[in-house]
Every structure is written in C-alpha cells, then in structure tokens.
KEBAVO-975699 format. One record per residue: residue in three letters; x, y, z of N, C-alpha, C, O in turn; residue number from 1. Coordinates in Angstrom, 3 decimals, m for minus. Each point is the difference from the previous one (the first is absolute). Example, Ala and Ser with C-alpha at 12.3 -4.5 7.8 and 13.67 -1.06 7.14 Angstrom:
// KEBAVO-975699
<site 'Ala' <13.190 m5.690 7.800> <m0.890 1.190 0.000> <0.900 1.200 0.000> <1.036 m0.019 0.665> 1>
<site 'Ser' <m1.386 1.069 m1.385> <0.820 1.190 0.060> <m0.770 1.090 0.730> <0.509 1.108 0.169> 2>
// end
This chain:
// KEBAVO-975699
<site 'Met' <106.423 107.763 87.675> <m1.359 0.288 0.295> <m0.307 m0.400 1.475> <m0.733 0.691 0.709> 1>
<site 'His' <1.355 m1.893 m0.260> <m0.339 m0.253 1.307> <0.455 0.942 1.006> <m0.691 0.220 0.994> 2>
<site 'Arg' <1.815 0.354 m1.186> <0.574 1.004 0.968> <m0.984 1.212 0.069> <m0.326 0.474 1.089> 3>
<site 'Ile' <m0.112 m0.014 m2.202> <m0.949 1.072 m0.113> <m1.343 m0.290 0.785> <m0.510 0.781 0.804> 4>
<site 'Ala' <0.010 m2.037 m1.162> <m1.263 m0.394 0.603> <0.001 m0.530 1.365> <m1.043 m0.058 0.650> 5>
<site 'Leu' <2.205 m0.341 m0.177> <m0.067 m0.782 1.308> <m0.487 0.787 1.108> <m0.915 m0.469 0.676> 6>
<site 'Arg' <1.408 1.625 m0.391> <m0.405 0.773 1.162> <m1.443 0.511 m0.090> <m0.739 m0.042 0.983> 7>
<site 'Pro' <0.345 0.523 m2.163> <m1.415 0.450 m0.066> <m0.952 m1.109 0.122> <m1.066 0.157 0.595> 8>
<site 'Leu' <1.436 m1.391 m1.189> <m1.004 m1.093 0.194> <m0.005 m0.542 1.352> <m1.051 m0.416 0.488> 9>
<site 'Leu' <2.250 0.390 0.210> <0.031 m0.426 1.345> <m0.935 0.997 0.930> <m0.740 m0.439 0.880> 10>
<site 'Ala' <0.864 1.729 m1.172> <m0.820 0.964 0.750> <m1.502 m0.266 m0.404> <m0.843 m0.004 0.897> 11>
<site 'Leu' <0.501 m0.199 m2.103> <m1.383 m0.189 m0.386> <m0.451 m1.347 0.644> <m1.113 m0.035 0.525> 12>
<site 'Leu' <1.859 m1.012 m0.530> <m0.391 m1.210 0.631> <m0.250 0.145 1.508> <m0.963 m0.489 0.589> 13>
<site 'Gly' <1.971 1.240 m0.018> <m0.084 0.329 1.431> <m1.346 0.702 0.293> <m0.779 m0.465 0.832> 14>
<site 'Ala' <0.519 1.592 m1.528> <m1.204 0.790 0.258> <m1.240 m0.965 m0.298> <m0.928 m0.009 0.808> 15>
<site 'Tyr' <0.889 m0.725 m1.835> <m1.106 m0.936 m0.304> <m0.285 m0.862 1.157> <m1.156 m0.030 0.423> 16>
<site 'His' <2.167 m0.748 0.196> <m0.184 m0.839 1.001> <m0.503 0.712 1.367> <m0.836 m0.515 0.743> 17>
<site 'Leu' <1.425 1.704 m0.520> <m0.451 0.753 1.153> <m1.519 0.397 m0.269> <m0.811 m0.190 0.907> 18>
<site 'Leu' <0.447 0.667 m1.970> <m1.349 0.366 m0.257> <m0.888 m1.195 0.120> <m1.095 0.105 0.553> 19>
<site 'Leu' <1.515 m1.219 m1.040> <m0.751 m1.274 0.024> <m0.233 m0.406 1.447> <m1.087 m0.464 0.342> 20>
<site 'Gly' <2.102 0.633 0.523> <m0.040 m0.419 1.322> <m0.925 0.926 0.831> <m0.729 m0.442 0.888> 21>
<site 'Val' <0.798 1.711 m1.216> <m0.805 1.002 0.627> <m1.435 m0.255 m0.306> <m0.841 0.034 0.898> 22>
<site 'Val' <0.539 m0.283 m2.110> <m1.467 m0.306 m0.390> <m0.409 m1.223 0.675> <m1.135 m0.017 0.476> 23>
<site 'Met' <1.950 m1.108 m0.345> <m0.349 m1.159 0.668> <m0.286 0.228 1.525> <m0.869 m0.638 0.594> 24>
<site 'Val' <1.643 1.574 m0.011> <m0.297 0.238 1.477> <m1.113 0.856 0.183> <m0.790 m0.285 0.900> 25>
<site 'Leu' <0.573 1.392 m1.674> <m1.072 0.903 0.210> <m1.375 m0.448 m0.595> <m1.057 0.341 0.531> 26>
<site 'Ala' <1.109 m1.075 m1.590> <m1.210 m0.477 m0.610> <0.025 m1.426 m0.405> <m0.121 m0.301 m1.188> 27>
<site 'Pro' <0.268 m0.580 2.100> <0.150 m1.439 m0.278> <m1.183 m0.530 m0.742> <0.185 m0.842 m0.879> 28>
<site 'Arg' <m1.363 1.261 1.157> <m1.290 m0.438 m0.736> <0.148 0.383 m1.407> <m0.100 m0.865 m0.870> 29>
<site 'Thr' <0.342 2.151 0.562> <0.104 0.480 m1.365> <1.070 m0.801 m0.687> <m0.208 m0.482 m1.114> 30>
<site 'Phe' <1.377 0.322 1.763> <1.068 m0.815 m0.639> <m0.530 m1.462 m0.392> <0.187 m0.485 m1.115> 31>
<site 'Phe' <m0.799 m0.096 2.047> <m0.592 m1.371 m0.330> <m0.969 0.074 m1.055> <0.065 m0.842 m0.896> 32>
<site 'Asp' <m1.034 1.804 0.867> <m1.032 m0.034 m0.991> <0.523 0.301 m1.443> <m0.480 m0.524 m1.005> 33>
<site 'Glu' <1.474 1.388 1.005> <0.533 0.393 m1.360> <1.114 m0.700 m0.464> <0.183 m0.056 m1.216> 34>
<site 'Val' <0.644 m0.525 2.039> <1.195 m0.662 m0.359> <0.151 m1.436 0.355> <0.569 m0.757 m0.786> 35>
<site 'Ala' <m1.039 0.337 1.915> <0.320 m1.230 0.626> <m1.197 m0.824 0.448> <m0.004 m0.561 1.096> 36>
<site 'Ala' <m0.972 0.493 m1.919> <m1.265 m0.657 0.406> <0.308 m1.570 m0.344> <m0.472 m0.509 m1.017> 37>
<site 'Tyr' <1.195 m0.138 1.820> <0.272 m1.439 m0.029> <m0.527 m0.508 1.357> <0.484 0.482 1.024> 38>
<site 'Gly' <m1.369 m1.351 m0.958> <m0.522 m0.575 1.226> <m0.632 0.981 0.877> <m0.556 1.006 m0.441> 39>
<site 'Ala' <0.646 m1.316 1.779> <m0.760 0.885 1.113> <0.856 1.219 0.228> <1.230 m0.013 m0.051> 40>
<site 'Tyr' <m1.981 1.069 0.306> <0.653 1.266 0.418> <0.635 m0.146 1.477> <m0.623 m0.604 0.874> 41>
<site 'Asn' <1.723 1.107 m0.662> <0.651 0.008 1.316> <0.844 1.306 0.049> <1.062 0.095 m0.616> 42>
<site 'Asp' <m1.564 0.878 1.352> <0.718 1.329 0.030> <1.321 m0.178 0.753> <0.983 0.639 m0.374> 43>
<site 'His' <m0.913 m1.443 1.377> <1.304 m0.192 0.725> <1.129 m0.570 m0.907> <1.139 0.467 m0.018> 44>
<site 'Tyr' <m1.554 m1.501 m0.720> <0.999 m0.579 m0.953> <0.411 0.993 m1.085> <1.180 0.047 m0.347> 45>
<site 'Ile' <m2.058 0.713 m0.178> <0.400 1.076 m0.926> <0.964 0.998 0.651> <0.969 0.407 m0.641> 46>
<site 'Arg' <m1.200 m0.013 1.861> <0.874 0.960 0.611> <1.320 m0.690 0.325> <1.031 0.671 m0.052> 47>
<site 'Asp' <m0.983 m1.995 0.393> <1.278 m0.725 0.151> <0.767 0.040 m1.243> <1.192 0.298 0.073> 48>
<site 'Val' <m1.770 m0.585 m1.305> <0.727 0.015 m1.166> <0.513 1.409 m0.371> <1.057 0.191 m0.601> 49>
<site 'Ala' <m1.924 0.805 1.024> <0.494 1.370 m0.238> <1.194 0.331 0.622> <0.722 0.847 m0.526> 50>
<site 'Thr' <m0.351 m1.469 1.731> <1.230 0.263 0.668> <1.181 m0.370 m0.893> <1.016 0.694 0.021> 51>
<site 'Phe' <m1.121 m1.787 m0.817> <0.946 m0.468 m0.936> <0.246 1.075 m1.112> <1.130 0.410 m0.264> 52>
<site 'Tyr' <m2.178 m0.013 m0.322> <0.056 1.039 m1.051> <0.534 1.327 0.483> <0.725 0.668 m0.739> 53>
<site 'Leu' <m1.067 m0.244 1.999> <0.651 1.193 0.575> <1.474 m0.084 0.161> <0.728 0.949 m0.294> 54>
<site 'Ala' <m0.266 m2.116 0.774> <1.381 m0.283 0.238> <0.769 m0.015 m1.391> <1.018 0.661 m0.205> 55>
<site 'Leu' <m1.604 m1.463 m0.690> <0.629 0.074 m1.255> <0.093 1.308 m0.690> <1.028 0.300 m0.607> 56>
<site 'Gly' <m2.056 0.496 0.669> <m0.066 1.355 m0.580> <1.138 0.859 0.737> <0.708 0.753 m0.668> 57>
<site 'Ala' <m0.553 m0.870 1.978> <0.933 0.822 0.668> <1.524 m0.417 m0.537> <0.809 0.876 m0.307> 58>
<site 'Val' <m0.519 m2.200 0.230> <1.289 m0.327 m0.260> <0.288 0.216 m1.470> <1.157 0.220 m0.357> 59>
<site 'Leu' <m2.086 m0.269 m0.456> <0.142 0.399 m1.470> <0.448 1.454 m0.033> <0.912 0.389 m0.730> 60>
<site 'Leu' <m1.567 0.359 1.519> <0.352 1.426 m0.060> <1.390 0.273 0.588> <0.698 0.892 m0.483> 61>
<site 'Val' <m0.283 m1.634 1.507> <1.282 0.114 0.621> <1.021 m0.502 m1.084> <1.093 0.564 m0.071> 62>
<site 'Ala' <m1.383 m1.536 m0.723> <0.974 m0.489 m0.970> <0.233 0.901 m1.142> <0.967 m0.202 m0.735> 63>
<site 'Val' <m1.831 1.244 0.514> <0.205 0.992 m0.993> <1.342 0.623 0.229> <0.736 0.223 m0.961> 64>
<site 'Gly' <m0.373 0.077 2.223> <1.297 0.616 0.268> <1.058 m0.929 0.483> <1.141 0.423 0.184> 65>
<site 'Arg' <m1.463 m1.676 0.033> <1.049 m0.942 0.563> <0.250 m1.122 m1.098> <m0.699 m1.011 m0.069> 66>
<site 'Thr' <1.623 1.247 m0.671> <0.339 m0.879 m1.125> <0.123 m1.433 0.483> <m0.587 m0.902 m0.599> 67>
<site 'Ala' <1.341 0.672 1.674> <0.195 m1.387 0.568> <m1.261 m0.751 0.267> <0.019 m1.230 m0.035> 68>
<site 'Trp' <m1.105 1.883 0.296> <m1.335 m0.594 0.241> <m0.732 m0.428 m1.243> <m0.856 m0.884 0.048> 69>
<site 'Gln' <1.177 1.491 m1.138> <m0.818 m0.129 m1.174> <m0.131 m1.461 m0.600> <m1.112 m0.448 m0.278> 70>
<site 'Val' <2.184 m0.228 0.100> <m0.032 m1.361 m0.608> <m0.760 m0.926 1.000> <m1.003 m0.620 m0.353> 71>
<site 'Pro' <1.541 0.546 1.675> <m0.652 m0.968 0.904> <m1.485 0.313 0.147> <m0.799 m0.932 0.087> 72>
<site 'Leu' <0.402 2.171 m0.056> <m1.392 0.369 0.139> <m0.756 m0.333 m1.165> <m1.140 m0.438 0.160> 73>
<site 'Leu' <1.648 0.595 m1.409> <m0.697 m0.449 m1.249> <m0.099 m1.446 m0.069> <m0.994 m0.484 m0.540> 74>
<site 'Val' <1.958 m0.317 1.051> <m0.112 m1.437 0.025> <m1.190 m0.393 0.914> <m0.842 m0.825 m0.354> 75>
<site 'Phe' <0.823 1.455 1.538> <m1.052 m0.335 0.965> <m1.446 0.286 m0.524> <m0.962 m0.763 0.087> 76>
<site 'Ala' <0.996 1.990 m0.641> <m1.453 0.409 m0.631> <m0.343 m0.865 m1.041> <m1.161 m0.409 m0.033> 77>
<site 'Leu' <2.070 0.004 m0.947> <m0.307 m0.936 m1.065> <m0.449 m1.304 0.551> <m0.961 m0.583 m0.503> 78>
<site 'Leu' <1.636 0.086 1.550> <m0.441 m1.393 0.530> <m1.369 0.161 0.553> <m0.846 m0.873 m0.198> 79>
<site 'Gln' <0.575 1.987 0.907> <m1.315 0.141 0.546> <m1.048 0.105 m1.103> <m1.035 m0.666 0.026> 80>
<site 'Tyr' <1.329 1.495 m0.957> <m1.036 0.152 m1.209> <m0.102 m1.357 m0.711> <m1.105 m0.381 m0.387> 81>
<site 'Gly' <2.101 m0.299 0.214> <m0.132 m1.338 m0.703> <m0.919 m0.913 0.773> <m0.925 m0.577 m0.571> 82>
<site 'Leu' <1.155 0.440 1.825> <m0.875 m0.831 0.831> <m1.486 0.617 m0.012> <m0.984 m0.735 m0.087> 83>
<site 'His' <0.893 2.029 0.173> <m1.314 0.675 m0.019> <m0.792 m0.389 m1.309> <m1.187 m0.326 0.016> 84>
<site 'Val' <1.975 0.395 m1.160> <m0.641 m0.302 m1.248> <m0.468 m1.443 m0.035> <m1.090 m0.290 m0.494> 85>
<site 'Leu' <1.893 m0.603 1.006> <m0.315 m1.538 0.147> <m1.308 m0.024 0.809> <m0.927 m0.644 m0.491> 86>
<site 'Asn' <0.738 1.250 1.642> <m1.026 m0.122 0.788> <m1.226 0.508 m0.742> <m1.063 m0.613 0.097> 87>
<site 'His' <1.175 1.717 m0.839> <m1.136 0.517 m0.675> <m0.380 m0.966 m1.201> <m1.189 m0.131 m0.292> 88>
<site 'Leu' <2.099 m0.495 m0.358> <m0.250 m0.987 m1.020> <m0.755 m1.136 0.647> <m0.926 m0.528 m0.615> 89>
<site 'Trp' <1.271 0.125 1.821> <m0.762 m1.132 0.686> <m1.363 0.354 0.264> <m0.855 m0.882 m0.073> 90>
<site 'Asp' <0.535 2.076 0.376> <m1.377 0.451 0.329> <m0.741 0.757 m1.041> <m1.085 0.520 0.263> 91>
<site 'Ile' <1.652 m0.439 m1.471> <m0.379 0.951 m1.043> <m1.497 m0.078 m0.327> <m0.537 0.987 m0.501> 92>
<site 'Gly' <m0.144 m2.059 0.742> <m1.419 m0.061 m0.208> <m0.814 0.287 1.203> <m1.227 m0.050 m0.092> 93>
<site 'Asp' <1.803 0.346 1.212> <m0.738 0.188 1.231> <m0.369 1.448 0.340> <m0.624 0.280 1.023> 94>
<site 'Ala' <1.027 0.619 m1.906> <m0.305 1.443 0.238> <m1.426 0.313 m0.402> <m0.622 m0.652 m0.839> 95>
<site 'Asp' <0.136 1.735 1.522> <m1.327 0.498 m0.283> <0.080 1.547 m0.178> <0.173 0.732 0.974> 96>
<site 'Pro' <m0.300 m0.261 m2.224> <m0.538 m0.612 m1.174> <1.137 m0.840 m0.701> <1.174 0.203 0.310> 97>
<site 'Gly' <m1.501 m1.094 m1.201> <0.837 m0.921 m0.639> <1.112 0.567 m0.720> <1.053 m0.634 m0.064> 98>
<site 'Trp' <m1.183 1.845 m0.525> <1.125 0.614 m0.778> <1.196 0.431 0.987> <1.144 0.201 m0.406> 99>
<site 'Leu' <m1.538 m0.085 1.733> <1.021 0.524 0.893> <1.130 m0.951 0.167> <1.140 0.445 0.133> 100>
<site 'Gly' <m1.389 m1.796 m0.130> <1.135 m0.923 0.137> <1.095 0.169 m1.094> <1.163 0.230 0.331> 101>
<site 'Pro' <m1.531 m0.342 m1.622> <0.960 0.186 m0.998> <0.654 1.378 0.030> <1.213 0.099 m0.185> 102>
<site 'Ala' <m1.968 0.949 0.409> <0.495 1.357 0.105> <1.059 0.145 1.042> <1.046 0.589 m0.269> 103>
<site 'Asn' <m1.279 m1.118 1.485> <0.979 m0.013 1.013> <1.275 m0.706 m0.363> <1.100 0.531 0.156> 104>
<site 'Ala' <m1.264 m1.710 m0.632> <1.148 m0.798 m0.482> <0.844 0.706 m0.976> <1.225 m0.014 0.125> 105>
<site 'Val' <m1.822 0.645 m1.114> <0.749 0.693 m1.018> <0.681 1.166 0.683> <1.216 0.122 m0.148> 106>
<site 'Ser' <m1.882 0.734 0.872> <0.649 1.123 0.685> <1.166 m0.360 0.778> <1.067 0.604 m0.113> 107>
<site 'Leu' <m1.256 m1.615 0.931> <1.146 m0.540 0.848> <1.165 m0.430 m0.931> <1.156 0.359 0.226> 108>
<site 'Ala' <m1.498 m1.136 m1.276> <1.109 m0.501 m0.929> <0.653 1.223 m0.666> <1.203 m0.085 m0.244> 109>
<site 'Leu' <m1.838 1.176 m0.067> <0.562 1.111 m0.512> <1.018 0.663 0.960> <1.098 0.389 m0.399> 110>
<site 'Ile' <m1.495 m0.282 1.631> <0.971 0.521 1.047> <1.202 m0.898 0.097> <1.128 0.462 0.169> 111>
<site 'Ala' <m1.381 m1.769 m0.279> <1.184 m0.902 0.085> <0.891 0.119 m1.235> <1.212 m0.201 0.076> 112>
<site 'Ala' <m1.827 0.532 m1.220> <0.819 0.144 m1.234> <0.860 1.292 0.162> <1.158 0.018 m0.415> 113>
<site 'Val' <m1.752 1.109 1.046> <0.792 1.109 0.197> <1.125 m0.290 0.983> <1.099 0.515 m0.211> 114>
<site 'Leu' <m1.281 m1.267 1.224> <0.977 m0.343 0.934> <1.103 m0.818 m0.631> <1.160 0.205 0.358> 115>
<site 'Val' <m1.437 m1.116 m1.267> <0.960 m0.780 m0.705> <0.806 0.904 m0.870> <1.219 m0.143 m0.104> 116>
<site 'Trp' <m1.910 1.107 m0.546> <0.737 0.934 m0.900> <1.052 0.825 0.767> <1.138 0.214 m0.417> 117>
<site 'Leu' <m1.661 0.239 1.623> <0.884 0.852 0.989> <1.185 m0.913 0.452> <1.169 0.384 m0.026> 118>
<site 'Leu' <m1.543 m1.558 0.420> <1.042 m0.909 0.616> <1.067 m0.370 m1.103> <1.189 m0.076 0.312> 119>
<site 'Arg' <m1.581 m0.133 m1.493> <0.957 m0.244 m1.060> <0.927 1.121 m0.166> <1.188 m0.255 m0.198> 120>
<site 'Gly' <m1.596 1.474 0.255> <0.891 1.106 m0.108> <0.832 0.222 1.253> <1.135 0.472 m0.069> 121>
<site 'Gly' <m1.710 m0.816 1.212> <0.865 0.144 1.309> <1.017 m1.138 m0.037> <1.140 0.228 0.404> 122>
<site 'Ser' <m1.450 m1.354 m0.827> <0.953 m1.211 m0.045> <1.178 0.389 m0.938> <1.166 m0.280 0.278> 123>
<site 'Glu' <m1.527 0.923 m1.374> <1.020 0.331 m1.022> <0.972 1.139 0.606> <1.197 m0.004 m0.285> 124>
<site 'Arg' <m1.702 0.872 1.039> <0.732 0.970 0.670> <0.997 m0.527 1.015> <1.131 0.476 0.100> 125>
<site 'Glu' <m1.632 m1.584 0.733> <0.814 m0.539 0.942> <1.058 m0.873 m0.669> <1.058 m0.219 0.590> 126>
<site 'Ala' <m1.299 m0.282 m1.783> <0.979 m1.028 m0.605> <1.110 0.877 m0.759> <1.023 m0.578 m0.366> 127>
<site 'Arg' <m1.167 1.829 0.136> <1.058 0.726 m0.604> <1.182 0.321 0.993> <m0.161 0.315 1.179> 128>
<site 'Pro' <1.343 m0.436 m1.808> <1.185 0.273 0.859> <0.063 1.499 0.370> <m0.362 0.853 m0.811> 129>
<site 'Arg' <0.806 m0.550 1.991> <0.072 1.435 0.384> <1.299 0.508 m0.191> <0.249 1.176 0.266> 130>
// end
C-alpha cells in the first residue's frame, strides 16, 4: 500500500504546501483571520513563514520523482510537523476564536500521522535487500 500511495501523497502534500504558501503571500490577513489568529497580526512574519511552506512544497514535488530524496525529506517534514504540533499545543488556548487552537493542533497532528505512515513504508523499502 505504501508504494501505491507514496508518490500521490507526496504530490498532494507538495501541492498543499505550495497552495498554503501562496495564500500566505497573497492574502496574509485572510490567512491570519481564518487560520492563524494567535496574538498580534504581522503580515511580514506570515510571508516569512510562507517561504518555508513554498520551499517544502517544491521539494516534496521534486521527491515524487527522486526516490533518494523521499525518506530524508519525510524525516525533515515529520520533525517540522512534530515541533509545529508542540507549538500549537503550547498556545492551544490563545487562538481567536477558541475552537481554532484545538482544530489547528488536530489538523497538524493528522498531517504528522500521514508523514509517519509514509516514512514507515519508506524505511521498510530501504531496509529490504536489493
């Protein structure tokens, strides 16, 4: 199942991150109001973070065709998402509206779970003798 799902999910994750980055660049206020209402609004900081998502999206799409990139990139993305989840758990009560904090933490944890699942399949492929 991992082999069947790996490339399409990498492509989906790449496209998702590119779209997220584009929204953050083109509509930082909308992104803040709808997704990231923690603390004070800062459009420059949102666009700074967008650069990370744009880069991650691009390399995820490259990894669709470059097998050697897949496991290291999945490890990197999982580490980033794990830290991102912890940050959201730290500030879970600071979002406005209040339901946004738990919703963001859960959505980020779900992406991390997908990354774990993909990574487990990728690690199994690497461990097999050729």
